[in-house]
Every structure is written in C-alpha cells, then in structure tokens.
Biopython code that builds the backbone (N, CA, C, O; Angstrom):
import numpy as np
from Bio.PDB.StructureBuilder import StructureBuilder

atoms = [
    (1, "UNK", "N", (62.924, 84.159, 129.397)),
    (1, "UNK", "CA", (64.340, 84.074, 129.682)),
    (1, "UNK", "C", (64.524, 84.207, 131.199)),
    (1, "UNK", "O", (63.949, 85.085, 131.842)),
    (2, "UNK", "N", (65.336, 83.315, 131.737)),
    (2, "UNK", "CA", (65.593, 83.358, 133.170)),
    (2, "UNK", "C", (66.629, 84.436, 133.476)),
    (2, "UNK", "O", (67.309, 84.939, 132.581)),
    (3, "UNK", "N", (66.735, 84.777, 134.756)),
    (3, "UNK", "CA", (67.715, 85.765, 135.192)),
    (3, "UNK", "C", (69.129, 85.284, 134.881)),
    (3, "UNK", "O", (69.980, 86.075, 134.475)),
    (4, "UNK", "N", (69.381, 83.992, 135.069)),
    (4, "UNK", "CA", (70.699, 83.425, 134.799)),
    (4, "UNK", "C", (71.043, 83.552, 133.304)),
    (4, "UNK", "O", (72.161, 83.935, 132.959)),
    (5, "UNK", "N", (70.105, 83.238, 132.435)),
    (5, "UNK", "CA", (70.321, 83.370, 130.996)),
    (5, "UNK", "C", (70.573, 84.833, 130.617)),
    (5, "UNK", "O", (71.426, 85.139, 129.783)),
    (6, "UNK", "N", (69.810, 85.723, 131.250)),
    (6, "UNK", "CA", (69.971, 87.153, 130.981)),
    (6, "UNK", "C", (71.369, 87.612, 131.379)),
    (6, "UNK", "O", (72.011, 88.355, 130.636)),
    (7, "UNK", "N", (71.845, 87.177, 132.540)),
    (7, "UNK", "CA", (73.182, 87.562, 133.000)),
    (7, "UNK", "C", (74.249, 87.017, 132.063)),
    (7, "UNK", "O", (75.217, 87.711, 131.752)),
    (8, "UNK", "N", (74.077, 85.764, 131.605)),
    (8, "UNK", "CA", (75.055, 85.184, 130.679)),
    (8, "UNK", "C", (75.084, 85.954, 129.366)),
    (8, "UNK", "O", (76.156, 86.197, 128.811)),
    (9, "UNK", "N", (73.903, 86.343, 128.861)),
    (9, "UNK", "CA", (73.853, 87.143, 127.632)),
    (9, "UNK", "C", (74.507, 88.501, 127.852)),
    (9, "UNK", "O", (75.217, 89.002, 126.980)),
    (10, "UNK", "N", (74.267, 89.091, 129.013)),
    (10, "UNK", "CA", (74.863, 90.388, 129.326)),
    (10, "UNK", "C", (76.384, 90.265, 129.402)),
    (10, "UNK", "O", (77.097, 91.158, 128.947)),
    (11, "UNK", "N", (76.889, 89.163, 129.975)),
    (11, "UNK", "CA", (78.334, 88.932, 130.049)),
    (11, "UNK", "C", (78.916, 88.763, 128.650)),
    (11, "UNK", "O", (79.983, 89.295, 128.345)),
    (12, "UNK", "N", (78.205, 88.016, 127.799)),
    (12, "UNK", "CA", (78.678, 87.818, 126.429)),
    (12, "UNK", "C", (78.720, 89.147, 125.686)),
    (12, "UNK", "O", (79.683, 89.433, 124.974)),
    (13, "UNK", "N", (77.685, 89.954, 125.849)),
    (13, "UNK", "CA", (77.647, 91.260, 125.191)),
    (13, "UNK", "C", (78.785, 92.152, 125.673)),
    (13, "UNK", "O", (79.421, 92.843, 124.877)),
    (14, "UNK", "N", (79.036, 92.134, 126.974)),
    (14, "UNK", "CA", (80.100, 92.943, 127.552)),
    (14, "UNK", "C", (81.462, 92.488, 127.027)),
    (14, "UNK", "O", (82.301, 93.312, 126.663)),
    (15, "UNK", "N", (81.673, 91.183, 126.991)),
    (15, "UNK", "CA", (82.934, 90.629, 126.501)),
    (15, "UNK", "C", (83.118, 90.964, 125.018)),
    (15, "UNK", "O", (84.210, 91.342, 124.593)),
    (16, "UNK", "N", (82.060, 90.826, 124.247)),
    (16, "UNK", "CA", (82.131, 91.147, 122.826)),
    (16, "UNK", "C", (82.486, 92.614, 122.621)),
    (16, "UNK", "O", (83.301, 92.940, 121.758)),
    (17, "UNK", "N", (81.890, 93.489, 123.398)),
    (17, "UNK", "CA", (82.191, 94.919, 123.302)),
    (17, "UNK", "C", (83.662, 95.177, 123.644)),
    (17, "UNK", "O", (84.323, 95.975, 122.980)),
    (18, "UNK", "N", (84.169, 94.506, 124.674)),
    (18, "UNK", "CA", (85.573, 94.671, 125.055)),
    (18, "UNK", "C", (86.500, 94.216, 123.926)),
    (18, "UNK", "O", (87.504, 94.868, 123.638)),
    (19, "UNK", "N", (86.155, 93.091, 123.291)),
    (19, "UNK", "CA", (86.978, 92.579, 122.202)),
    (19, "UNK", "C", (86.973, 93.533, 121.008)),
    (19, "UNK", "O", (88.009, 93.763, 120.384)),
    (20, "UNK", "N", (85.812, 94.080, 120.697)),
    (20, "UNK", "CA", (85.719, 95.047, 119.601)),
    (20, "UNK", "C", (86.533, 96.288, 119.928)),
    (20, "UNK", "O", (87.235, 96.819, 119.067)),
    (21, "UNK", "N", (86.441, 96.753, 121.174)),
    (21, "UNK", "CA", (87.221, 97.919, 121.600)),
    (21, "UNK", "C", (88.724, 97.639, 121.505)),
    (21, "UNK", "O", (89.492, 98.490, 121.056)),
    (22, "UNK", "N", (89.142, 96.432, 121.934)),
    (22, "UNK", "CA", (90.554, 96.059, 121.870)),
    (22, "UNK", "C", (91.033, 96.004, 120.426)),
    (22, "UNK", "O", (92.142, 96.444, 120.122)),
    (23, "UNK", "N", (90.209, 95.469, 119.539)),
    (23, "UNK", "CA", (90.561, 95.385, 118.127)),
    (23, "UNK", "C", (90.748, 96.781, 117.546)),
    (23, "UNK", "O", (91.686, 97.017, 116.785)),
    (24, "UNK", "N", (89.869, 97.696, 117.899)),
    (24, "UNK", "CA", (89.966, 99.072, 117.405)),
    (24, "UNK", "C", (91.225, 99.755, 117.942)),
    (24, "UNK", "O", (91.892, 100.483, 117.207)),
    (25, "UNK", "N", (91.554, 99.530, 119.208)),
    (25, "UNK", "CA", (92.769, 100.098, 119.800)),
    (25, "UNK", "C", (94.009, 99.547, 119.083)),
    (25, "UNK", "O", (94.932, 100.294, 118.758)),
    (26, "UNK", "N", (94.015, 98.243, 118.846)),
    (26, "UNK", "CA", (95.120, 97.602, 118.130)),
    (26, "UNK", "C", (95.304, 98.246, 116.758)),
    (26, "UNK", "O", (96.420, 98.604, 116.382)),
    (27, "UNK", "N", (94.216, 98.393, 116.018)),
    (27, "UNK", "CA", (94.292, 98.994, 114.683)),
    (27, "UNK", "C", (94.847, 100.412, 114.748)),
    (27, "UNK", "O", (95.703, 100.781, 113.945)),
    (28, "UNK", "N", (94.373, 101.193, 115.683)),
    (28, "UNK", "CA", (94.845, 102.580, 115.800)),
    (28, "UNK", "C", (96.336, 102.626, 116.122)),
    (28, "UNK", "O", (97.051, 103.489, 115.613)),
    (29, "UNK", "N", (96.810, 101.706, 116.963)),
    (29, "UNK", "CA", (98.232, 101.645, 117.282)),
    (29, "UNK", "C", (99.048, 101.280, 116.040)),
    (29, "UNK", "O", (100.100, 101.866, 115.784)),
    (30, "UNK", "N", (98.555, 100.315, 115.278)),
    (30, "UNK", "CA", (99.218, 99.902, 114.042)),
    (30, "UNK", "C", (99.306, 101.084, 113.081)),
    (30, "UNK", "O", (100.361, 101.331, 112.496)),
    (31, "UNK", "N", (98.208, 101.811, 112.917)),
    (31, "UNK", "CA", (98.188, 102.949, 111.999)),
    (31, "UNK", "C", (99.158, 104.043, 112.442)),
    (31, "UNK", "O", (99.831, 104.658, 111.615)),
    (32, "UNK", "N", (99.224, 104.279, 113.743)),
    (32, "UNK", "CA", (100.132, 105.314, 114.254)),
    (32, "UNK", "C", (101.585, 104.965, 113.959)),
    (32, "UNK", "O", (102.364, 105.833, 113.563)),
    (33, "UNK", "N", (101.954, 103.707, 114.147)),
    (33, "UNK", "CA", (103.332, 103.295, 113.855)),
    (33, "UNK", "C", (103.589, 103.395, 112.347)),
    (33, "UNK", "O", (104.629, 103.906, 111.930)),
    (34, "UNK", "N", (102.664, 102.920, 111.541)),
    (34, "UNK", "CA", (102.850, 102.957, 110.081)),
    (34, "UNK", "C", (103.003, 104.394, 109.574)),
    (34, "UNK", "O", (103.768, 104.648, 108.643)),
    (35, "UNK", "N", (102.284, 105.318, 110.182)),
    (35, "UNK", "CA", (102.395, 106.730, 109.770)),
    (35, "UNK", "C", (103.800, 107.296, 110.013)),
    (35, "UNK", "O", (104.185, 108.289, 109.396)),
    (36, "UNK", "N", (104.551, 106.672, 110.900)),
    (36, "UNK", "CA", (105.891, 107.148, 111.244)),
    (36, "UNK", "C", (106.978, 106.655, 110.290)),
    (36, "UNK", "O", (108.105, 107.147, 110.338)),
    (37, "UNK", "N", (106.660, 105.698, 109.429)),
    (37, "UNK", "CA", (107.660, 105.162, 108.497)),
    (37, "UNK", "C", (108.030, 106.261, 107.509)),
    (37, "UNK", "O", (107.162, 106.771, 106.800)),
    (38, "UNK", "N", (109.299, 106.629, 107.454)),
    (38, "UNK", "CA", (109.702, 107.710, 106.550)),
    (38, "UNK", "C", (109.562, 107.327, 105.074)),
    (38, "UNK", "O", (109.627, 106.151, 104.713)),
    (39, "UNK", "N", (109.371, 108.337, 104.238)),
    (39, "UNK", "CA", (109.362, 108.108, 102.789)),
    (39, "UNK", "C", (110.700, 107.512, 102.391)),
    (39, "UNK", "O", (111.751, 107.904, 102.900)),
    (40, "UNK", "N", (110.642, 106.560, 101.475)),
    (40, "UNK", "CA", (111.869, 105.925, 101.010)),
    (40, "UNK", "C", (112.350, 104.796, 101.897)),
    (40, "UNK", "O", (113.416, 104.230, 101.656)),
    (41, "UNK", "N", (111.581, 104.460, 102.918)),
    (41, "UNK", "CA", (111.912, 103.360, 103.836)),
    (41, "UNK", "C", (110.731, 102.404, 103.892)),
    (41, "UNK", "O", (109.619, 102.765, 103.507)),
    (42, "UNK", "N", (110.965, 101.189, 104.368)),
    (42, "UNK", "CA", (109.901, 100.196, 104.529)),
    (42, "UNK", "C", (110.020, 99.524, 105.888)),
    (42, "UNK", "O", (111.097, 99.477, 106.482)),
    (43, "UNK", "N", (108.910, 99.013, 106.364)),
    (43, "UNK", "CA", (108.896, 98.207, 107.586)),
    (43, "UNK", "C", (108.116, 96.935, 107.276)),
    (43, "UNK", "O", (107.627, 96.740, 106.163)),
    (44, "UNK", "N", (108.012, 96.083, 108.279)),
    (44, "UNK", "CA", (107.320, 94.807, 108.062)),
    (44, "UNK", "C", (106.129, 94.665, 108.999)),
    (44, "UNK", "O", (106.022, 95.341, 110.022)),
    (45, "UNK", "N", (105.249, 93.767, 108.611)),
    (45, "UNK", "CA", (104.086, 93.466, 109.448)),
    (45, "UNK", "C", (104.547, 93.016, 110.832)),
    (45, "UNK", "O", (103.987, 93.426, 111.848)),
    (46, "UNK", "N", (105.573, 92.168, 110.857)),
    (46, "UNK", "CA", (106.079, 91.650, 112.124)),
    (46, "UNK", "C", (106.718, 92.710, 113.000)),
    (46, "UNK", "O", (106.533, 92.704, 114.217)),
    (47, "UNK", "N", (107.466, 93.620, 112.396)),
    (47, "UNK", "CA", (108.110, 94.690, 113.170)),
    (47, "UNK", "C", (107.062, 95.599, 113.806)),
    (47, "UNK", "O", (107.216, 96.040, 114.945)),
    (48, "UNK", "N", (106.009, 95.869, 113.066)),
    (48, "UNK", "CA", (104.939, 96.707, 113.612)),
    (48, "UNK", "C", (104.208, 95.957, 114.723)),
    (48, "UNK", "O", (103.861, 96.543, 115.749)),
    (49, "UNK", "N", (103.975, 94.668, 114.518)),
    (49, "UNK", "CA", (103.320, 93.867, 115.566)),
    (49, "UNK", "C", (104.129, 93.906, 116.862)),
    (49, "UNK", "O", (103.565, 94.074, 117.944)),
    (50, "UNK", "N", (105.442, 93.752, 116.755)),
    (50, "UNK", "CA", (106.312, 93.825, 117.937)),
    (50, "UNK", "C", (106.231, 95.199, 118.585)),
    (50, "UNK", "O", (106.167, 95.314, 119.809)),
    (51, "UNK", "N", (106.234, 96.235, 117.763)),
    (51, "UNK", "CA", (106.235, 97.610, 118.280)),
    (51, "UNK", "C", (104.975, 97.938, 119.069)),
    (51, "UNK", "O", (105.015, 98.744, 119.999)),
    (52, "UNK", "N", (103.859, 97.319, 118.704)),
    (52, "UNK", "CA", (102.608, 97.596, 119.428)),
    (52, "UNK", "C", (102.351, 96.570, 120.537)),
    (52, "UNK", "O", (101.292, 96.577, 121.164)),
    (53, "UNK", "N", (103.326, 95.693, 120.771)),
    (53, "UNK", "CA", (103.233, 94.782, 121.902)),
    (53, "UNK", "C", (102.619, 93.426, 121.617)),
    (53, "UNK", "O", (102.269, 92.700, 122.548)),
    (54, "UNK", "N", (102.480, 93.068, 120.341)),
    (54, "UNK", "CA", (101.913, 91.772, 119.965)),
    (54, "UNK", "C", (102.854, 91.093, 118.966)),
    (54, "UNK", "O", (102.554, 91.032, 117.773)),
    (55, "UNK", "N", (103.991, 90.583, 119.450)),
    (55, "UNK", "CA", (105.034, 90.093, 118.546)),
    (55, "UNK", "C", (104.637, 88.938, 117.624)),
    (55, "UNK", "O", (105.289, 88.729, 116.601)),
    (56, "UNK", "N", (103.624, 88.210, 117.946)),
    (56, "UNK", "CA", (103.229, 87.077, 117.106)),
    (56, "UNK", "C", (101.958, 87.358, 116.305)),
    (56, "UNK", "O", (101.245, 86.429, 115.924)),
    (57, "UNK", "N", (101.677, 88.619, 116.053)),
    (57, "UNK", "CA", (100.425, 88.986, 115.397)),
    (57, "UNK", "C", (100.625, 89.740, 114.079)),
    (57, "UNK", "O", (99.871, 90.660, 113.764)),
    (58, "UNK", "N", (101.638, 89.345, 113.318)),
    (58, "UNK", "CA", (101.893, 90.033, 112.049)),
    (58, "UNK", "C", (100.717, 89.901, 111.086)),
    (58, "UNK", "O", (100.446, 90.823, 110.317)),
    (59, "UNK", "N", (100.023, 88.779, 111.116)),
    (59, "UNK", "CA", (98.850, 88.620, 110.231)),
    (59, "UNK", "C", (97.746, 89.593, 110.607)),
    (59, "UNK", "O", (97.026, 90.088, 109.741)),
    (60, "UNK", "N", (97.613, 89.865, 111.890)),
    (60, "UNK", "CA", (96.608, 90.831, 112.337)),
    (60, "UNK", "C", (96.969, 92.241, 111.855)),
    (60, "UNK", "O", (96.094, 93.040, 111.521)),
    (61, "UNK", "N", (98.264, 92.526, 111.827)),
    (61, "UNK", "CA", (98.707, 93.816, 111.298)),
    (61, "UNK", "C", (98.334, 93.906, 109.820)),
    (61, "UNK", "O", (97.841, 94.935, 109.357)),
    (62, "UNK", "N", (98.573, 92.830, 109.091)),
    (62, "UNK", "CA", (98.217, 92.804, 107.674)),
    (62, "UNK", "C", (96.737, 93.022, 107.455)),
    (62, "UNK", "O", (96.328, 93.752, 106.553)),
    (63, "UNK", "N", (95.944, 92.385, 108.285)),
    (63, "UNK", "CA", (94.492, 92.554, 108.174)),
    (63, "UNK", "C", (94.098, 94.004, 108.479)),
    (63, "UNK", "O", (93.258, 94.581, 107.788)),
    (64, "UNK", "N", (94.698, 94.579, 109.498)),
    (64, "UNK", "CA", (94.400, 95.971, 109.853)),
    (64, "UNK", "C", (94.811, 96.910, 108.716)),
    (64, "UNK", "O", (94.099, 97.865, 108.404)),
    (65, "UNK", "N", (95.955, 96.634, 108.103)),
    (65, "UNK", "CA", (96.430, 97.489, 107.021)),
    (65, "UNK", "C", (95.521, 97.411, 105.801)),
    (65, "UNK", "O", (95.439, 98.359, 105.019)),
    (66, "UNK", "N", (94.841, 96.285, 105.641)),
    (66, "UNK", "CA", (93.935, 96.116, 104.513)),
    (66, "UNK", "C", (92.771, 97.084, 104.523)),
    (66, "UNK", "O", (92.178, 97.355, 103.479)),
    (67, "UNK", "N", (92.442, 97.602, 105.679)),
    (67, "UNK", "CA", (91.323, 98.541, 105.772)),
    (67, "UNK", "C", (91.736, 99.865, 106.372)),
    (67, "UNK", "O", (90.925, 100.543, 107.002)),
    (68, "UNK", "N", (92.985, 100.240, 106.183)),
    (68, "UNK", "CA", (93.498, 101.447, 106.843)),
    (68, "UNK", "C", (93.018, 102.731, 106.165)),
    (68, "UNK", "O", (92.664, 102.731, 104.986)),
    (69, "UNK", "N", (93.012, 103.818, 106.928)),
    (69, "UNK", "CA", (92.665, 105.127, 106.359)),
    (69, "UNK", "C", (93.665, 105.544, 105.277)),
    (69, "UNK", "O", (94.786, 105.037, 105.234)),
    (70, "UNK", "N", (93.262, 106.453, 104.420)),
    (70, "UNK", "CA", (94.105, 106.886, 103.290)),
    (70, "UNK", "C", (95.400, 107.562, 103.725)),
    (70, "UNK", "O", (96.378, 107.559, 102.976)),
    (71, "UNK", "N", (95.422, 108.144, 104.928)),
    (71, "UNK", "CA", (96.640, 108.833, 105.372)),
    (71, "UNK", "C", (97.692, 107.883, 105.940)),
    (71, "UNK", "O", (98.761, 108.326, 106.360)),
    (72, "UNK", "N", (97.402, 106.590, 105.957)),
    (72, "UNK", "CA", (98.362, 105.590, 106.440)),
    (72, "UNK", "C", (99.108, 105.028, 105.224)),
    (72, "UNK", "O", (98.474, 104.518, 104.299)),
    (73, "UNK", "N", (100.440, 105.113, 105.212)),
    (73, "UNK", "CA", (101.210, 104.641, 104.055)),
    (73, "UNK", "C", (101.347, 103.116, 104.039)),
    (73, "UNK", "O", (102.420, 102.576, 104.310)),
    (74, "UNK", "N", (100.274, 102.450, 103.725)),
    (74, "UNK", "CA", (100.254, 100.985, 103.733)),
    (74, "UNK", "C", (101.279, 100.394, 102.766)),
    (74, "UNK", "O", (101.749, 99.275, 102.974)),
    (75, "UNK", "N", (101.627, 101.126, 101.722)),
    (75, "UNK", "CA", (102.588, 100.621, 100.734)),
    (75, "UNK", "C", (103.986, 100.446, 101.326)),
    (75, "UNK", "O", (104.818, 99.751, 100.743)),
    (76, "UNK", "N", (104.248, 101.057, 102.455)),
    (76, "UNK", "CA", (105.571, 100.949, 103.093)),
    (76, "UNK", "C", (105.668, 99.764, 104.050)),
    (76, "UNK", "O", (106.717, 99.546, 104.656)),
    (77, "UNK", "N", (104.592, 98.999, 104.191)),
    (77, "UNK", "CA", (104.584, 97.842, 105.094)),
    (77, "UNK", "C", (104.566, 96.582, 104.232)),
    (77, "UNK", "O", (103.639, 96.355, 103.454)),
    (78, "UNK", "N", (105.611, 95.769, 104.389)),
    (78, "UNK", "CA", (105.792, 94.606, 103.522)),
    (78, "UNK", "C", (106.081, 93.358, 104.353)),
    (78, "UNK", "O", (106.148, 93.420, 105.580)),
    (79, "UNK", "N", (106.249, 92.239, 103.679)),
    (79, "UNK", "CA", (106.550, 90.987, 104.376)),
    (79, "UNK", "C", (107.999, 90.996, 104.878)),
    (79, "UNK", "O", (108.827, 91.774, 104.404)),
    (80, "UNK", "N", (108.280, 90.142, 105.818)),
    (80, "UNK", "CA", (109.618, 90.094, 106.419)),
    (80, "UNK", "C", (110.684, 89.607, 105.447)),
    (80, "UNK", "O", (111.877, 89.769, 105.704)),
    (81, "UNK", "N", (110.270, 89.018, 104.343)),
    (81, "UNK", "CA", (111.230, 88.559, 103.340)),
    (81, "UNK", "C", (111.562, 89.654, 102.328)),
    (81, "UNK", "O", (112.368, 89.446, 101.422)),
    (82, "UNK", "N", (110.936, 90.821, 102.487)),
    (82, "UNK", "CA", (111.195, 91.929, 101.578)),
    (82, "UNK", "C", (110.358, 91.899, 100.314)),
    (82, "UNK", "O", (110.639, 92.619, 99.356)),
    (83, "UNK", "N", (109.338, 91.074, 100.315)),
    (83, "UNK", "CA", (108.470, 90.924, 99.145)),
    (83, "UNK", "C", (107.179, 91.710, 99.362)),
    (83, "UNK", "O", (106.621, 91.723, 100.459)),
    (84, "UNK", "N", (106.720, 92.359, 98.305)),
    (84, "UNK", "CA", (105.455, 93.092, 98.384)),
    (84, "UNK", "C", (104.289, 92.119, 98.482)),
    (84, "UNK", "O", (104.198, 91.172, 97.700)),
    (85, "UNK", "N", (103.412, 92.347, 99.426)),
    (85, "UNK", "CA", (102.202, 91.536, 99.554)),
    (85, "UNK", "C", (101.126, 92.051, 98.605)),
    (85, "UNK", "O", (100.228, 91.309, 98.207)),
    (86, "UNK", "N", (101.225, 93.326, 98.248)),
    (86, "UNK", "CA", (100.246, 93.965, 97.369)),
    (86, "UNK", "C", (101.009, 94.547, 96.174)),
    (86, "UNK", "O", (101.597, 95.623, 96.285)),
    (87, "UNK", "N", (101.006, 93.849, 95.038)),
    (87, "UNK", "CA", (101.761, 94.323, 93.871)),
    (87, "UNK", "C", (101.395, 95.743, 93.430)),
    (87, "UNK", "O", (102.231, 96.450, 92.867)),
    (88, "UNK", "N", (100.177, 96.155, 93.676)),
    (88, "UNK", "CA", (99.736, 97.502, 93.289)),
    (88, "UNK", "C", (100.491, 98.605, 94.027)),
    (88, "UNK", "O", (100.415, 99.770, 93.637)),
    (89, "UNK", "N", (101.212, 98.254, 95.079)),
    (89, "UNK", "CA", (101.979, 99.251, 95.826)),
    (89, "UNK", "C", (103.326, 99.570, 95.179)),
    (89, "UNK", "O", (103.982, 100.537, 95.566)),
    (90, "UNK", "N", (103.738, 98.780, 94.213)),
    (90, "UNK", "CA", (105.053, 98.981, 93.594)),
    (90, "UNK", "C", (105.244, 100.395, 93.051)),
    (90, "UNK", "O", (106.275, 101.006, 93.334)),
    (91, "UNK", "N", (104.289, 100.949, 92.277)),
    (91, "UNK", "CA", (104.505, 102.316, 91.764)),
    (91, "UNK", "C", (104.675, 103.368, 92.870)),
    (91, "UNK", "O", (105.462, 104.301, 92.717)),
    (92, "UNK", "N", (103.954, 103.225, 93.963)),
    (92, "UNK", "CA", (104.087, 104.186, 95.073)),
    (92, "UNK", "C", (105.480, 104.102, 95.682)),
    (92, "UNK", "O", (106.086, 105.129, 95.988)),
    (93, "UNK", "N", (105.989, 102.891, 95.860)),
    (93, "UNK", "CA", (107.326, 102.715, 96.424)),
    (93, "UNK", "C", (108.389, 103.256, 95.468)),
    (93, "UNK", "O", (109.336, 103.919, 95.891)),
    (94, "UNK", "N", (108.225, 102.970, 94.195)),
    (94, "UNK", "CA", (109.190, 103.455, 93.208)),
    (94, "UNK", "C", (109.183, 104.977, 93.132)),
    (94, "UNK", "O", (110.223, 105.593, 92.900)),
    (95, "UNK", "N", (108.023, 105.581, 93.326)),
    (95, "UNK", "CA", (107.923, 107.049, 93.344)),
    (95, "UNK", "C", (108.682, 107.648, 94.521)),
    (95, "UNK", "O", (109.048, 108.823, 94.491)),
    (96, "UNK", "N", (108.920, 106.843, 95.563)),
    (96, "UNK", "CA", (109.686, 107.287, 96.728)),
    (96, "UNK", "C", (111.164, 106.918, 96.614)),
    (96, "UNK", "O", (111.933, 107.094, 97.559)),
    (97, "UNK", "N", (111.553, 106.401, 95.436)),
    (97, "UNK", "CA", (112.954, 106.077, 95.205)),
    (97, "UNK", "C", (113.354, 104.659, 95.569)),
    (97, "UNK", "O", (114.542, 104.335, 95.565)),
    (98, "UNK", "N", (112.389, 103.811, 95.884)),
    (98, "UNK", "CA", (112.675, 102.419, 96.252)),
    (98, "UNK", "C", (112.637, 101.561, 94.982)),
    (98, "UNK", "O", (111.680, 101.618, 94.210)),
    (99, "UNK", "N", (113.683, 100.772, 94.782)),
    (99, "UNK", "CA", (113.747, 99.880, 93.630)),
    (99, "UNK", "C", (113.082, 98.555, 93.971)),
    (99, "UNK", "O", (113.378, 97.942, 94.997)),
    (100, "UNK", "N", (112.175, 98.121, 93.092)),
    (100, "UNK", "CA", (111.469, 96.860, 93.281)),
    (100, "UNK", "C", (111.727, 95.992, 92.054)),
    (100, "UNK", "O", (111.486, 96.419, 90.925)),
    (101, "UNK", "N", (112.215, 94.779, 92.273)),
    (101, "UNK", "CA", (112.460, 93.832, 91.193)),
    (101, "UNK", "C", (111.743, 92.532, 91.514)),
    (101, "UNK", "O", (111.984, 91.915, 92.551)),
    (102, "UNK", "N", (110.864, 92.126, 90.618)),
    (102, "UNK", "CA", (110.072, 90.900, 90.820)),
    (102, "UNK", "C", (109.357, 90.915, 92.167)),
    (102, "UNK", "O", (109.342, 89.918, 92.889)),
    (103, "UNK", "N", (108.772, 92.050, 92.489)),
    (103, "UNK", "CA", (108.015, 92.280, 93.733)),
    (103, "UNK", "C", (108.887, 92.242, 94.984)),
    (103, "UNK", "O", (108.363, 92.219, 96.098)),
    (104, "UNK", "N", (110.195, 92.236, 94.820)),
    (104, "UNK", "CA", (111.115, 92.210, 95.959)),
    (104, "UNK", "C", (111.815, 93.565, 96.075)),
    (104, "UNK", "O", (112.264, 94.134, 95.080)),
    (105, "UNK", "N", (111.897, 94.068, 97.308)),
    (105, "UNK", "CA", (112.576, 95.333, 97.572)),
    (105, "UNK", "C", (114.079, 95.132, 97.450)),
    (105, "UNK", "O", (114.658, 94.292, 98.138)),
    (106, "UNK", "N", (114.706, 95.904, 96.574)),
    (106, "UNK", "CA", (116.162, 95.835, 96.443)),
    (106, "UNK", "C", (116.763, 96.613, 97.619)),
    (106, "UNK", "O", (116.266, 97.678, 97.985)),
    (107, "UNK", "N", (117.822, 96.077, 98.198)),
    (107, "UNK", "CA", (118.471, 96.663, 99.386)),
    (107, "UNK", "C", (117.513, 96.712, 100.577)),
    (107, "UNK", "O", (117.515, 97.674, 101.346)),
    (108, "UNK", "N", (116.709, 95.682, 100.718)),
    (108, "UNK", "CA", (115.701, 95.639, 101.776)),
    (108, "UNK", "C", (116.308, 95.901, 103.154)),
    (108, "UNK", "O", (115.775, 96.704, 103.920)),
    (109, "UNK", "N", (117.406, 95.238, 103.471)),
    (109, "UNK", "CA", (118.001, 95.397, 104.812)),
    (109, "UNK", "C", (118.437, 96.834, 105.068)),
    (109, "UNK", "O", (118.333, 97.328, 106.191)),
    (110, "UNK", "N", (118.919, 97.496, 104.037)),
    (110, "UNK", "CA", (119.358, 98.885, 104.164)),
    (110, "UNK", "C", (118.158, 99.827, 104.339)),
    (110, "UNK", "O", (118.245, 100.817, 105.065)),
    (111, "UNK", "N", (117.051, 99.520, 103.678)),
    (111, "UNK", "CA", (115.860, 100.371, 103.707)),
    (111, "UNK", "C", (114.913, 100.048, 104.861)),
    (111, "UNK", "O", (113.967, 100.791, 105.123)),
    (112, "UNK", "N", (115.173, 98.934, 105.547)),
    (112, "UNK", "CA", (114.267, 98.486, 106.620)),
    (112, "UNK", "C", (114.258, 99.484, 107.769)),
    (112, "UNK", "O", (115.306, 99.872, 108.286)),
    (113, "UNK", "N", (113.074, 99.885, 108.150)),
    (113, "UNK", "CA", (112.856, 100.805, 109.271)),
    (113, "UNK", "C", (112.251, 100.008, 110.417)),
    (113, "UNK", "O", (111.109, 99.557, 110.334)),
    (114, "UNK", "N", (113.024, 99.835, 111.490)),
    (114, "UNK", "CA", (112.567, 99.066, 112.654)),
    (114, "UNK", "C", (112.060, 100.027, 113.722)),
    (114, "UNK", "O", (112.845, 100.753, 114.331)),
    (115, "UNK", "N", (110.746, 100.032, 113.950)),
    (115, "UNK", "CA", (110.203, 100.985, 114.922)),
    (115, "UNK", "C", (110.780, 100.845, 116.320)),
    (115, "UNK", "O", (110.860, 101.832, 117.052)),
    (116, "UNK", "N", (111.182, 99.647, 116.706)),
    (116, "UNK", "CA", (111.744, 99.464, 118.041)),
    (116, "UNK", "C", (113.118, 100.116, 118.179)),
    (116, "UNK", "O", (113.517, 100.494, 119.280)),
    (117, "UNK", "N", (113.836, 100.248, 117.077)),
    (117, "UNK", "CA", (115.155, 100.889, 117.115)),
    (117, "UNK", "C", (115.100, 102.356, 116.730)),
    (117, "UNK", "O", (115.928, 103.150, 117.178)),
    (118, "UNK", "N", (114.139, 102.717, 115.910)),
    (118, "UNK", "CA", (114.069, 104.079, 115.359)),
    (118, "UNK", "C", (113.265, 105.048, 116.221)),
    (118, "UNK", "O", (113.433, 106.263, 116.113)),
    (119, "UNK", "N", (112.406, 104.522, 117.062)),
    (119, "UNK", "CA", (111.560, 105.422, 117.877)),
    (119, "UNK", "C", (112.188, 105.686, 119.229)),
    (119, "UNK", "O", (111.620, 106.416, 120.041)),
]
sb = StructureBuilder()
sb.init_structure("model")
sb.init_model(0)
sb.init_chain("A")
sb.init_seg("    ")
for serial, (resi, resn, name, xyz) in enumerate(atoms, 1):
    if name == "N":
        sb.init_residue(resn, " ", resi, " ")
    sb.init_atom(name, np.array(xyz, "f"), 0.0, 1.0, " ", f" {name:<3s}", serial, name[0])
structure = sb.get_structure()
C-alpha cells in the first residue's frame, strides 16, 4: 500500500468515525426530547426532528426510536397525521388516558405536544 492510499484510507476511517459519532449524538438528542413528552400527550417524528435541528429528518427520528432504550416513551411519538406507526403501542397510550380509534389518536391536535413551543 502506498502512502497516498494509506492517507485516503485513514481519511475514510476518520470520516466514518465522525459520521457514527454524529448519528449517536442525533439519537441521544431524539431520546432526550422524547423523554420530555408528558404522560397523556403525544408528539410527532417531525416535531422532534425540528426540535433537534434537523427539520427534514422525521424518518431518521423514526429509525432512532425503533432502537431506543426502555426509558424512552416511544409510544408517545406518532406520525404527523395522528396515526400510530406501531399498533402495539395502543394499549400503552390508552393506559395514559389517550383514546385511539382505528389506530388514530382522537383529539390529536389537543393532545399534540410541540417541543418547540413547550420547552
């Protein structure tokens, strides 16, 4: 391997490490915001994405929530249309007093917790 090839590999490794670090920081920010959602309220993937500074990354929030720690209330994070993305979360939401009909949050606008306005 030439010195030039070695430097390019080192640059790729460094860049990859930075990207992994950024991804981990993003996830931690998402989890911190989600932990703030009060019981009996819901937020959206998009609202959380905006709150952490990535307004067009709601899918990334969803992906992060898919592997979140147990202390993160993932059941309180739903789609912007008020529909549950994970039907298994319905019992948890109902236990918090939220009415769900056909996987849709009843009174979604009233229950919506916007981190940009609430924090």
